[in-house]
C-alpha positions in Angstrom: -46.8 92.3 -50.9 -46.9 94.2 -47.7 -49.8 96.4 -47.0 -47.7 98.8 -44.9 -47.6 102.3 -46.3 -49.6 103.2 -49.4 -52.5 101.1 -50.7 -51.9 100.8 -54.4 -54.7 100.1 -56.8 -54.4 99.0 -60.4 -57.3 99.8 -62.9 -56.7 98.0 -66.1 -58.6 98.4 -69.4 -58.4 99.0 -73.1 -59.9 102.5 -72.8 -60.7 102.6 -76.5 -61.7 105.3 -75.9 -61.9 106.4 -72.3 -65.5 107.3 -71.4 -67.3 109.1 -68.6 -68.0 105.7 -67.2 -64.3 105.0 -66.9 -63.7 108.4 -65.3 -66.5 107.7 -62.8 -64.7 104.5 -61.7 -61.3 106.2 -61.6 -62.6 109.1 -59.5 -64.3 106.6 -57.1 -61.2 104.4 -56.9 -59.2 107.4 -55.8 -61.3 107.5 -52.7 -60.3 103.9 -51.9 -56.5 103.8 -52.6 -53.6 106.0 -52.0 -52.0 105.5 -55.4 -53.9 104.4 -58.5 -52.2 103.0 -61.6 -54.4 103.1 -64.7 -53.0 100.4 -67.0 -53.9 100.8 -70.7 -53.8 97.4 -72.3 -52.2 97.2 -75.8 -54.8 94.6 -76.7 -54.1 94.3 -80.4 -56.5 91.3 -80.5 -59.4 93.6 -80.0 -58.3 95.8 -83.0 -58.5 99.1 -81.1 -59.4 102.2 -82.9 -56.6 104.1 -81.3 -53.0 103.0 -80.7 -51.8 102.3 -77.1 -49.9 105.6 -77.1 -52.9 107.6 -78.2 -55.1 105.9 -75.6 -52.6 106.6 -72.8 -52.5 110.2 -73.9 -56.3 110.5 -73.9 -56.5 108.9 -70.4 -53.8 111.2 -69.1 -55.6 114.3 -70.5 -58.9 113.2 -69.0 -57.5 112.2 -65.6 -55.6 115.6 -65.4 -59.0 117.3 -65.3 -60.3 115.2 -62.3 -60.1 116.2 -58.7 -58.3 113.2 -57.3 -57.5 114.7 -53.9 -54.3 113.3 -52.4 -54.3 110.1 -54.4 -51.4 109.8 -56.8 -52.7 108.7 -60.2 -50.3 107.2 -62.8 -51.2 106.2 -66.4 -49.1 103.6 -68.3 -49.5 101.1 -71.0 -48.9 97.4 -70.6 -48.8 94.3 -72.8 -48.0 91.6 -70.3 -49.9 89.5 -67.8 -51.9 91.7 -65.4 -50.6 89.9 -62.3 -47.0 90.6 -63.5 -47.9 94.3 -63.8 -49.5 94.2 -60.4 -46.3 92.9 -58.9 -44.2 95.5 -60.8 -46.2 98.4 -59.5 -46.7 97.0 -56.0 -50.5 96.8 -56.4 -52.6 95.4 -53.5 -55.9 95.6 -55.4 -57.2 95.4 -58.9 -60.1 97.8 -59.5 -62.8 96.6 -61.9 -66.0 98.5 -62.9 -69.3 96.7 -63.2 -72.0 98.3 -65.4 -74.6 95.5 -65.3 -75.2 92.0 -64.0 -74.0 90.7 -67.4 -70.5 92.1 -66.6 -70.3 90.1 -63.4 -69.7 86.5 -64.8 -66.8 87.5 -66.9 -65.3 89.8 -64.2 -65.8 87.0 -61.6 -63.9 84.5 -63.8 -61.1 87.0 -64.3 -60.9 87.8 -60.6 -60.7 84.1 -59.8 -58.0 83.4 -62.3 -56.0 86.4 -61.0 -56.4 85.2 -57.4 -55.0 81.9 -58.4 -52.0 83.6 -60.1 -51.4 85.9 -57.1 -53.5 85.4 -53.9 -51.9 88.5 -52.4 -53.8 90.8 -54.8 -57.5 91.3 -54.2 -60.1 92.4 -56.8 -62.4 95.2 -55.9 -65.6 95.7 -57.9 -67.0 99.2 -58.2 -70.4 99.5 -59.7 -70.9 102.3 -62.2 -73.0 105.2 -61.0 -76.5 105.2 -62.3 -75.9 107.9 -64.9 -72.9 106.0 -66.4 -74.1 102.3 -66.2 -75.0 102.0 -69.9 -71.8 103.6 -71.4 -69.6 101.1 -73.2 -66.7 102.1 -75.5 -67.9 99.9 -78.3 -71.2 101.7 -78.4 -69.5 105.1 -78.3 -67.4 104.1 -81.3 -70.5 102.8 -83.1 -72.4 105.9 -82.5 -69.5 108.1 -83.5 -68.7 106.1 -86.6 -72.3 106.7 -87.8 -71.9 110.4 -87.2 -73.9 110.4 -83.9 -73.3 112.8 -81.0 -71.0 111.2 -78.4 -70.5 114.3 -76.3 -72.6 113.0 -73.4 -70.5 109.8 -73.2 -66.9 111.1 -73.5 -65.0 114.3 -72.7 -64.8 117.1 -75.4 -61.2 116.1 -76.1 -62.1 112.5 -76.7 -65.1 113.4 -78.8 -62.9 115.6 -81.0 -60.4 112.8 -81.4 -63.2 110.3 -82.3 -64.5 112.7 -84.9 -61.1 113.2 -86.4 -60.5 109.4 -86.5 -63.8 108.7 -88.2 -63.2 111.5 -90.7 -59.9 109.8 -91.5 -61.7 106.4 -91.9 -64.3 108.0 -94.3 -61.6 109.6 -96.4 -59.7 106.3 -96.6 -62.9 104.5 -97.6 -63.8 107.1 -100.2 -60.2 106.9 -101.7 -60.5 103.1 -101.8 -63.9 103.4 -103.6 -62.4 105.8 -106.2 -59.5 103.4 -106.8 -61.9 100.5 -107.4 -64.0 102.6 -109.8 -60.9 103.6 -111.7 -59.7 100.0 -111.9 -63.2 98.9 -113.1 -63.2 101.5 -115.8 -59.9 100.2 -117.4 
């Protein structure tokens, strides 16, 4: 991959859901690259709360609200090897966010594997800003599922979608309980 012209960065993740921590990394990545491709992983193995299409839509909505300067930002889904996607989009760097030291070992292993697969693509680690370091999508989902306030961790649009999804889950669970009670009464 030639480095002439635009410097293309690739920021992969599950984004289930996208958080203010993700947005912090995205905004800071736009200061480093000319074009940023945000790649939303299908990741069915993680049993995401939202479909890939829903997550792409949420990322697009949140990114549209950011001031990204002259950096072109593209959001797309993917379900293939990250290094294949990097080649497809002409990425020179993979952007990875680090929240804490505990993230580093996993991220270092991934960066090493990716370097073996394609030594032309570098991994750049951006540490989360102090205010965002503790935010993790799994905690946001847990708080929201237990009817906690997630508005300081995600955008209002995402908070609304989380509330809707958890209300759907509660309705489905209640319907299941009613069905079981009915079967037991027979």
